[in-house]
Every structure is written in structure tokens, then in C-alpha cells.
C-alpha positions as CSV (number, residue, x, y, z in Angstrom):
1,X,22.1,-49.0,13.6
2,X,23.8,-50.1,10.4
3,X,23.4,-53.9,9.7
4,X,26.7,-55.8,9.5
5,X,27.9,-56.9,6.1
6,X,29.3,-60.4,5.8
7,X,31.9,-62.0,3.6
8,X,30.2,-64.7,1.7
9,X,31.5,-67.5,-0.4
10,X,30.2,-70.4,-2.4
11,X,32.6,-73.4,-2.7
12,X,32.4,-76.4,-5.0
13,X,30.4,-74.6,-7.6
14,X,29.8,-76.6,-10.7
15,X,29.4,-75.1,-14.1
16,X,25.6,-75.7,-14.2
17,X,25.1,-73.9,-10.8
18,X,27.3,-70.9,-11.5
19,X,24.7,-68.9,-13.8
20,X,22.0,-69.6,-11.3
21,X,24.1,-68.4,-8.3
22,X,25.3,-65.3,-10.2
23,X,21.9,-64.2,-11.1
24,X,20.5,-64.8,-7.4
25,X,23.4,-63.3,-5.4
26,X,22.3,-59.8,-6.1
27,X,19.7,-60.4,-3.3
28,X,22.5,-60.5,-0.7
29,X,23.7,-57.4,1.0
30,X,27.5,-58.0,1.5
31,X,30.9,-56.9,0.6
32,X,30.9,-59.2,-2.4
33,X,30.2,-62.9,-3.0
34,X,33.1,-65.3,-3.8
35,X,32.1,-68.2,-6.3
36,X,34.7,-70.9,-6.4
37,X,34.9,-74.4,-8.0
38,X,37.5,-75.6,-5.5
39,X,36.2,-77.4,-2.3
40,X,36.7,-75.7,1.0
41,X,39.3,-78.3,2.3
42,X,41.5,-77.9,-0.9
43,X,41.8,-74.1,-0.5
44,X,41.8,-73.3,3.4
45,X,43.8,-70.0,2.9
46,X,40.9,-68.6,0.7
47,X,38.1,-70.2,2.7
48,X,39.6,-68.6,6.0
49,X,38.8,-65.1,4.6
50,X,35.0,-65.7,4.7
51,X,32.3,-65.6,7.5
52,X,29.5,-67.4,5.6
53,X,30.3,-70.4,3.5
54,X,28.0,-72.4,1.3
55,X,29.6,-75.7,0.4
56,X,28.1,-78.8,-1.3
57,X,28.5,-82.4,-0.1
58,X,32.2,-82.7,-1.4
59,X,33.4,-80.1,1.0
60,X,34.3,-81.9,4.2
61,X,34.1,-79.5,7.0
62,X,35.4,-81.7,9.7
63,X,37.0,-80.6,13.0
64,X,40.6,-80.2,11.4
65,X,39.2,-78.0,8.5
66,X,36.8,-76.0,10.8
67,X,39.9,-75.3,13.0
68,X,41.5,-73.4,10.2
69,X,38.4,-71.2,9.5
70,X,38.6,-68.7,12.4
71,X,36.1,-66.3,10.8
72,X,33.5,-68.7,10.0
73,X,29.9,-67.9,11.6
74,X,27.6,-69.7,9.4
75,X,27.4,-72.7,6.9
76,X,24.7,-72.7,4.4
77,X,25.1,-76.2,2.8
78,X,23.5,-76.7,-0.7
79,X,22.2,-80.1,0.4
80,X,19.7,-81.7,2.6
81,X,22.1,-83.9,4.5
82,X,24.8,-82.4,6.6
83,X,27.0,-85.6,7.1
84,X,29.9,-83.8,5.5
85,X,30.0,-81.2,8.4
86,X,31.0,-81.9,11.8
87,X,27.9,-80.9,13.7
88,X,29.2,-81.2,17.3
89,X,32.4,-79.0,16.4
90,X,30.1,-76.3,14.9
91,X,27.9,-76.5,18.0
92,X,31.0,-75.9,20.2
93,X,32.0,-73.0,18.1
94,X,28.6,-71.6,17.8
95,X,28.7,-71.9,13.9
96,X,25.1,-72.1,12.7
97,X,24.3,-74.7,9.9
98,X,21.4,-74.4,7.7
99,X,20.5,-76.8,4.9
100,X,18.0,-77.3,2.1
101,X,15.3,-79.6,3.7
102,X,13.3,-80.0,0.6
103,X,14.4,-79.3,-2.9
104,X,13.8,-82.3,-5.0
105,X,11.5,-85.0,-3.5
106,X,10.0,-85.5,-6.9
107,X,13.3,-85.0,-8.6
108,X,15.1,-88.0,-6.7
109,X,12.0,-90.0,-6.9
110,X,11.9,-89.8,-10.7
111,X,15.6,-90.6,-11.0
112,X,15.1,-93.6,-8.7
113,X,12.6,-94.9,-11.4
114,X,14.9,-94.0,-14.3
115,X,17.6,-96.3,-12.6
116,X,15.0,-99.0,-11.8
117,X,13.8,-99.2,-15.4
118,X,17.3,-98.9,-16.7
119,X,18.4,-102.1,-14.9
120,X,15.1,-103.9,-15.3
121,X,15.1,-103.5,-19.1
122,X,18.9,-103.5,-19.6
123,X,18.6,-100.2,-21.2
124,X,22.3,-99.0,-20.9
125,X,23.5,-102.3,-22.1
126,X,21.1,-102.2,-25.1
127,X,22.3,-98.8,-25.9
128,X,26.0,-99.8,-25.8
129,X,25.2,-102.7,-28.0
130,X,23.9,-100.4,-30.8
131,X,26.9,-98.1,-30.3
132,X,29.1,-101.1,-30.8
133,X,27.4,-101.8,-34.2
134,X,25.1,-104.5,-33.0
135,X,21.3,-104.2,-33.7
136,X,19.8,-107.3,-31.9
137,X,17.8,-107.9,-28.8
138,X,19.9,-111.0,-28.2
139,X,20.8,-111.1,-24.5
140,X,18.8,-108.0,-23.6
141,X,15.8,-109.7,-22.1
142,X,14.6,-107.8,-19.1
143,X,11.7,-108.1,-16.6
144,X,8.3,-106.5,-16.1
145,X,7.8,-104.3,-13.1
146,X,4.0,-104.4,-13.3
147,X,2.6,-106.5,-10.3
148,X,6.1,-106.8,-8.8
149,X,6.8,-105.9,-5.3
150,X,8.9,-102.7,-4.5
151,X,10.4,-102.2,-1.1
152,X,10.9,-98.7,-0.1
153,X,13.4,-98.1,2.8
154,X,12.5,-94.8,4.1
155,X,9.1,-93.5,3.5
156,X,9.8,-89.8,4.0
157,X,9.0,-87.1,1.1
158,X,11.2,-88.8,-1.4
159,X,10.0,-92.3,-0.5
160,X,6.3,-91.3,-0.6
161,X,6.8,-89.9,-4.2
162,X,8.6,-93.3,-5.2
163,X,5.5,-95.1,-3.8
164,X,3.1,-92.9,-5.9
165,X,5.2,-93.6,-9.1
166,X,5.4,-97.3,-8.3
167,X,1.6,-97.6,-7.8
168,X,1.1,-95.9,-11.1
169,X,3.2,-98.7,-12.7
170,X,1.1,-101.3,-11.0
171,X,3.6,-102.4,-8.4
172,X,2.8,-103.6,-5.0
173,X,4.7,-101.5,-2.3
174,X,6.2,-102.5,1.1
175,X,7.8,-99.8,3.1
176,X,10.3,-99.6,6.0
177,X,9.8,-96.5,8.2
178,X,10.2,-96.0,11.9
179,X,7.7,-93.2,12.0
180,X,4.7,-94.9,10.6
181,X,1.5,-93.3,9.5
182,X,-1.4,-95.6,9.1
183,X,-3.5,-92.9,7.2
184,X,-0.7,-92.5,4.7
185,X,-0.3,-96.2,4.4
186,X,-4.1,-96.4,3.4
187,X,-4.0,-93.4,1.2
188,X,-1.1,-94.4,-0.8
189,X,-1.8,-98.0,-0.9
190,X,1.1,-99.7,0.6
191,X,2.1,-101.8,3.6
192,X,4.5,-101.1,6.5
193,X,6.9,-103.9,7.1
194,X,10.1,-104.4,9.1
195,X,13.5,-104.4,7.2
196,X,13.8,-108.3,7.2
197,X,10.4,-108.8,5.6
198,X,11.1,-106.2,3.1
199,X,14.3,-107.7,2.0
200,X,12.8,-111.2,1.8
201,X,9.7,-110.3,0.0
202,X,10.8,-107.4,-2.5
203,X,11.6,-107.8,-6.1
204,X,13.2,-104.4,-6.1
205,X,14.6,-102.6,-3.1
206,X,15.2,-98.7,-3.0
207,X,16.7,-96.7,-0.4
208,X,15.6,-93.3,0.9
209,X,17.1,-92.7,4.3
210,X,19.8,-90.2,5.6
211,X,23.3,-91.1,6.2
212,X,23.5,-91.2,9.9
213,X,25.4,-93.7,12.4
214,X,22.1,-95.6,12.7
215,X,22.0,-96.3,8.9
216,X,25.6,-96.9,8.3
217,X,25.8,-100.3,6.3
218,X,22.1,-100.6,6.7
219,X,22.3,-103.1,3.8
220,X,25.4,-105.3,4.4
221,X,27.0,-108.7,3.8
222,X,24.7,-110.2,6.6
223,X,21.3,-109.1,5.6
224,X,21.8,-109.0,1.8
225,X,21.5,-112.7,1.8
226,X,17.9,-112.3,2.8
227,X,17.0,-110.7,-0.5
228,X,15.1,-112.6,-3.2
229,X,17.1,-114.5,-5.8
230,X,17.0,-112.3,-8.9
231,X,16.1,-109.1,-7.1
232,X,17.3,-105.6,-7.8
233,X,18.7,-102.9,-5.5
234,X,18.6,-99.1,-6.2
235,X,20.4,-96.4,-4.1
236,X,19.9,-92.6,-4.6
237,X,20.3,-91.7,-1.0
238,X,24.0,-91.9,0.4
239,X,26.7,-94.4,-0.4
240,X,27.6,-95.5,3.2
241,X,24.0,-96.8,3.7
242,X,25.1,-99.8,1.7
243,X,28.3,-101.9,2.1
244,X,29.9,-102.1,-1.4
245,X,31.3,-105.5,-0.9
246,X,27.8,-106.8,-0.1
247,X,26.6,-105.6,-3.6
248,X,29.7,-107.3,-5.3
249,X,29.0,-110.6,-3.4
250,X,25.2,-110.6,-4.0
251,X,25.7,-110.0,-7.8
252,X,28.5,-112.7,-7.9
253,X,26.1,-115.1,-6.3
254,X,23.1,-114.3,-8.3
255,X,21.0,-113.0,-5.4
256,X,21.0,-109.7,-7.1
257,X,20.0,-109.6,-10.8
258,X,21.2,-106.0,-11.0
259,X,21.9,-102.8,-9.1
260,X,21.2,-99.1,-9.9
261,X,23.6,-96.9,-8.0
262,X,23.7,-93.1,-8.1
263,X,26.0,-93.1,-4.8
264,X,28.7,-95.3,-3.4
265,X,30.6,-95.1,-0.2
266,X,33.8,-94.5,-2.2
267,X,32.6,-91.7,-4.4
268,X,34.4,-89.0,-2.3
269,X,37.9,-90.7,-2.9
270,X,37.6,-92.6,-6.2
271,X,37.7,-90.8,-9.5
272,X,40.1,-92.9,-11.4
273,X,42.7,-95.7,-10.9
274,X,45.4,-93.0,-10.7
275,X,43.7,-91.8,-7.5
276,X,43.8,-95.4,-6.0
277,X,47.5,-95.4,-6.9
278,X,48.7,-92.0,-5.8
279,X,46.9,-92.0,-2.3
280,X,47.7,-94.1,0.7
281,X,44.8,-96.1,2.1
282,X,44.1,-98.2,5.1
283,X,43.6,-101.9,4.2
284,X,39.8,-101.4,4.7
285,X,39.6,-98.3,2.6
286,X,41.5,-100.1,-0.2
287,X,39.0,-103.0,0.0
288,X,36.2,-100.6,-0.6
289,X,37.9,-98.7,-3.5
290,X,38.6,-102.1,-5.2
291,X,34.9,-103.1,-4.8
292,X,33.8,-99.9,-6.3
293,X,35.9,-100.6,-9.4
294,X,34.6,-104.2,-9.5
295,X,31.1,-102.8,-9.8
296,X,31.8,-100.0,-12.1
297,X,32.4,-102.0,-15.3
298,X,29.6,-104.6,-14.8
299,X,26.7,-104.9,-17.3
300,X,24.3,-105.6,-14.5
301,X,25.1,-102.4,-12.7
302,X,24.2,-98.9,-13.8
303,X,26.3,-96.3,-12.2
304,X,25.8,-92.6,-12.3
305,X,27.8,-89.8,-10.5
306,X,25.6,-88.7,-7.6
307,X,23.2,-87.0,-10.1
308,X,19.7,-87.7,-8.9
309,X,19.4,-84.1,-7.7
310,X,20.6,-82.6,-11.0
311,X,17.8,-80.8,-12.9
312,X,17.3,-77.2,-13.8
313,X,14.3,-76.9,-11.5
314,X,16.0,-78.6,-8.4
315,X,19.2,-76.6,-8.7
316,X,17.0,-73.5,-8.8
317,X,15.3,-74.4,-5.6
318,X,18.5,-75.3,-4.0
319,X,20.1,-72.0,-4.7
320,X,17.1,-70.0,-3.9
321,X,16.8,-71.8,-0.5
322,X,20.4,-71.3,0.2
323,X,20.3,-67.6,-0.6
324,X,17.1,-67.3,1.7
325,X,19.0,-69.0,4.5
326,X,21.9,-66.8,4.2
327,X,19.5,-63.7,4.0
328,X,17.7,-64.9,7.1
329,X,20.9,-65.3,9.0
330,X,22.2,-61.9,8.1
331,X,19.0,-60.2,9.0
332,X,19.1,-61.7,12.6
333,X,22.7,-61.2,13.3
């Protein structure tokens, strides 16, 4: 019996992904593979032609979008998280979702420390000072991280690599994790604590948990007050885990000395002030967007555009796993 050939498309493809995808798609037995820069929701007429779609996190495949994709049978997202996809609606429609469970646990951990060091040693501000014609360390005094306490919220694969790096820098580590492993705790040399203790005792706090209802605003205006005065916050996980207004408040009140943010809860809608002006927002949305802009231009915040995953090696692993996911689906169906 001849195996069915599926119509397959990659959406939200960035310039750095395209050569890798083009190289690897020869592995797929299909009618031809579409590769598009546009996101799924921005070109539904095109997306509706395909049975297998591979999106990234900026393609929002909610119930309304899915209803306009009658041919869709499988989603191969090029991400670990699937919070941009309506899981329940896919389940109802028997649309299979496959993700990339592990592509860069070391990649994101390394980036976490890049942000941590950047804010602790004021590297971005120092670089800007030189570019502005100044060549003086005045106002650029940072802090050591050796012997400081790092709080790791989420001790999964990424969090464990963060712990390893931290121990190499001579840091003490506290970890918050609902699935505790005493053997791992002993081997890596850290201590499990609850969230409140972690916030109260850590000099640096870094987040490595998925974006699910239980983690929405895990760090918020109520509990950020618990953090040490002069501490630092790093987020390379997902934006909605931290309430943006809480970061602004904590910085203004000198609870936080700095923040390293690769993600923010507004990143999906904010690209420039023209976006804010041209779109209609609810009052709460507008508050979040304005909070984002209040953070963006501060010297005590290092902001990057959801870039922690972005290395040649990690992208190669993401694409290859995605191709394998599609191949496996096609071979079974």
C-alpha cells in the first residue's frame, strides 16, 4: 500500500533557520515543503492548504485560528513549550502536537549566566559609555558573584545546568522544585527550599519553569517584596511568569539592583511605540505595555529579544528534532 504524502509547511521561519531547514527537508517524503517567514495567524488562507504545520512560539494557534485550518492534522512546533497552541482544541479535533523537549538545556543555561554577569558587572552600560566617547570606570562599579547565593526556580534540565555553572563560579545555590531529588541535591551541591525562602535569601534569582496556569505571575507585586534589597532577577523562561509591573516597582524601590530579561509578557505585541498607538488594548494590556517600555530604556535592565535559544548548535537540534517528529508522524499515519 502506497504511503500517504502530506502537505507540510514551516511558518515563522527566521533568516538564520532557513538554510538549516532547506538542507534538512530533503529527508521528508512529501508533495513539497513550504517555508514562510509569516506567522500562521497572519496568513490563514495559505496555512489552510497544509496538513502538517511547523510553527514557532509567535504563531498563536488558538481556537479561532485552528477553526480556519480544516486540513490540519499535525503541529510540529519548533519549541519546548506549547503555550502558543490551544491543546484542548487540538485534542478535540484529533490534531497531534509534537514539540522539541530538549534542544538547548546548556544553551539557555549559558545565556542565563551571560545576562547575570552583564547586570552584575554593568557590561552593557560600560560598553555604551565607551561608544559614547567616555573611557572611565566611574559609575560602573559592579558586584562579585563568588560566594553569593543564587536562587534557581525550576531545577529541571536547564536549571540543573545553571546550578553546575553557578557552582563553578563559587556560588551557593538554593533551588525551588516540586519534584525533588535528594540524590541530585547532594551530587550538585545545592539545597531545596520553598519559593518564599528562595526569594528572601538569594542575591540572584533565575527562572526556569514552563508557562502554565500554575506559574502565571509566579513572581508578582506581592512576593517580589520578599526579595533581598539589592538583589537581581533573571528570566530566560517565559514572560508571563513574571509580572512586569512588579519588576518596575522593585527597581524603583531599590529592592532589585538589576534585571536580566530575555522574555517579557508583552513581547508578543510590542515591537515599537507605533504598535502601541495603532492597536486597541484593554486597560490591563495597556498597563503591561507601558511597563515594558518603562523597563526597556533603563541602565539597570539588560533586555534581549527572546534570544537564549539562538545558537547554531541549538537551532540545528531544533530543526532536526522537528524533522524527526514529522517523519515519525508520517510513517505511522
